[in-house]
Structures are given as structure tokens and as C-alpha cells.
C-alpha positions in Angstrom: 15.8 -58.9 -60.6 18.7 -61.5 -59.8 21.4 -58.6 -60.3 19.4 -56.2 -58.0 19.4 -59.1 -55.3 23.3 -59.8 -55.8 24.0 -55.9 -55.5 21.8 -55.7 -52.3 23.8 -58.8 -50.9 27.1 -57.1 -51.5 26.0 -53.9 -50.0 24.9 -56.0 -46.8 28.2 -57.8 -46.9 29.9 -54.5 -47.2 28.0 -52.8 -44.2 28.5 -56.1 -42.3 32.3 -56.2 -42.7 32.4 -52.3 -41.8 30.5 -53.1 -38.7 32.7 -55.9 -37.8 36.0 -53.9 -38.3 34.6 -51.3 -36.0 33.5 -54.1 -33.5 36.8 -55.6 -33.6 39.2 -52.9 -34.0 37.5 -50.0 -32.0 41.0 -48.5 -31.0 41.8 -47.8 -34.8 39.0 -45.2 -35.0 40.2 -43.7 -31.8 43.8 -43.8 -32.9 43.0 -42.3 -36.5 41.0 -39.5 -34.7 43.9 -38.7 -32.4 46.5 -38.8 -35.1 44.1 -36.3 -37.2 43.6 -34.0 -34.2 47.6 -34.0 -33.3 48.5 -33.4 -36.9 46.0 -30.4 -37.0 47.5 -29.2 -33.6 51.1 -29.5 -34.9 50.4 -27.7 -38.0 48.7 -24.7 -36.3 51.4 -24.4 -33.8 54.1 -24.6 -36.4 52.1 -22.1 -38.5 51.9 -19.8 -35.4 55.7 -19.9 -34.9 56.2 -19.2 -38.8 54.4 -15.8 -38.4 56.8 -14.0 -36.2 58.3 -10.6 -37.0 61.9 -10.7 -38.3 62.6 -7.0 -38.0 61.9 -4.0 -35.7 59.3 -1.7 -36.7 57.9 1.5 -35.0 60.2 1.2 -32.0 61.9 3.7 -29.6 64.6 2.7 -27.3 65.7 5.2 -24.5 68.7 4.1 -22.4 67.9 5.3 -18.8 70.7 4.0 -16.8 73.7 1.4 -16.9 75.8 -0.2 -14.3 79.1 -0.7 -15.6 80.9 -3.8 -16.4 83.5 -2.8 -13.8 80.9 -2.3 -10.9 79.2 -5.6 -12.1 82.4 -7.5 -11.6 83.5 -5.8 -8.4 79.7 -6.2 -6.7 78.7 -9.5 -8.1 81.7 -11.3 -9.7 79.9 -11.0 -13.2 82.7 -10.4 -15.6 81.9 -8.6 -18.9 78.3 -8.0 -18.1 76.4 -4.6 -17.6 72.8 -3.8 -15.8 70.7 -1.8 -18.5 67.7 0.3 -17.9 65.7 1.2 -21.0 62.2 2.5 -21.7 61.1 0.7 -25.0 58.1 2.4 -26.7 56.4 0.4 -29.7 54.2 2.6 -31.8 50.8 1.6 -32.9 51.2 -1.1 -35.5 54.9 -1.5 -34.4 56.7 -4.6 -33.6 59.8 -6.1 -32.0 61.4 -8.9 -33.8 61.7 -12.7 -32.4 64.7 -13.0 -30.1 65.8 -15.0 -27.1 67.1 -14.5 -23.7 69.4 -17.4 -23.5 72.2 -15.2 -21.9 70.2 -12.1 -21.2 67.8 -12.3 -18.4 65.6 -9.4 -17.9 62.5 -8.0 -16.2 59.9 -5.7 -18.0 57.4 -3.3 -16.3 54.6 -2.2 -18.5 54.3 1.5 -18.1 51.7 2.5 -20.7 49.4 0.9 -23.2 49.7 -2.8 -24.1 52.1 -5.1 -25.7 51.0 -8.4 -27.2 53.7 -11.0 -26.6 54.1 -13.8 -29.2 55.6 -17.1 -28.3 55.9 -20.4 -30.1 52.8 -21.7 -28.1 50.5 -18.7 -27.5 49.9 -14.9 -27.2 49.7 -13.0 -24.1 48.6 -9.3 -23.5 50.7 -7.3 -20.9 49.1 -4.1 -20.1 50.1 -1.0 -18.1 50.9 -2.1 -14.5 51.9 -5.5 -15.5 55.4 -6.9 -14.8 57.0 -10.1 -16.6 60.4 -11.8 -16.9 62.5 -12.9 -19.6 64.5 -16.1 -18.5 66.9 -18.6 -20.3 63.6 -20.3 -21.6 62.2 -17.0 -23.3 61.8 -16.7 -27.0 59.5 -14.2 -28.2 58.3 -11.2 -30.0 56.0 -8.2 -29.5 53.2 -6.2 -31.3 51.3 -3.0 -30.4 48.0 -3.8 -31.7 46.5 -0.8 -29.9 45.7 2.9 -31.0 48.4 4.7 -28.8 52.2 4.1 -28.1 52.7 1.5 -25.6 55.9 1.8 -23.4 57.9 -0.8 -21.1 60.7 -0.4 -18.8 63.2 -3.1 -19.5 66.0 -3.9 -17.0 68.4 -6.8 -18.2 71.7 -7.8 -17.6 73.7 -7.7 -21.1 77.1 -8.4 -22.3 79.1 -5.2 -22.2 80.0 -3.3 -25.4 
């Protein structure tokens, strides 16, 4: 009987200690929860960034028009650059590999179907009639998750050659 009484007293002391700890240090619980949430977010964010395509697949690129480097320099003072218009079609299940636009600004008009744009933070679906930009901060990749080919008209300023 005495052993049972001692065990209960120890359990009560343990419970009292936990209760006092929570009362005296309420921020520890909040900080621990926030740390766990941030860790989970970081893991999912970096996991999403690790799952991007590294090669093009099911892709057709049709050059529509080019403004020559000589004209770009004469008209705008942009040396060694061309203005390029292309139709890019991604077949169902196809993809465009991860790439950046640090030095190649562009504008895309979705002509048909839908492209799913992947970024380090999220996915965005662009459908026929949508327009989006590719600026110096853009790093992305694309998938066609639909049942039909999806085309975009891409206009960008690229290095000549």
C-alpha cells in the first residue's frame, strides 16, 4: 500500500511540474509549435522545388518572326539582342524544363489549352486567352496536364546567335 501511495505522489508531482512549466513558460509551447510548423513548411517548399523537370518532353517550337540584332541596336540601342516570336506547343503529358529569365524578358499569350506553371512557391494554371510575363525574377517550368496539345505565343528578347 505504501508503494502505491508513493507512486501516486510521484505521479502528482510530475503532473504538477508539467502544469507549472506550462504556466511559467507558455511561450515555449508556442515557439515549439511555430518551429515545427516552419520546419514542415520548409520541407514541403524545398520538396516542391526539388520536383521540377530537368529536360523538355513533348515540345514543339515554331519560330514565327525575328527582329534582327541590327534592327534592335538601331531602333533601341540594344546591342547583340533579337526580338523573337514563337509558338510553343506542349503535347499532353509534356513539359518544359526549369529555366530562368534573368537576362531574357518575355511575354506569353496562351493560344489554346492550358499550361501548369511550376515555381519554387506554387503552381499556376494558364489557360487559352491568358497572358503572363517572364521578368528578371522568373524561374519556372511547365506541364501540360490536359488531354489535348496546349500552345502559347511567346515573345522574348534574347541574345543574338
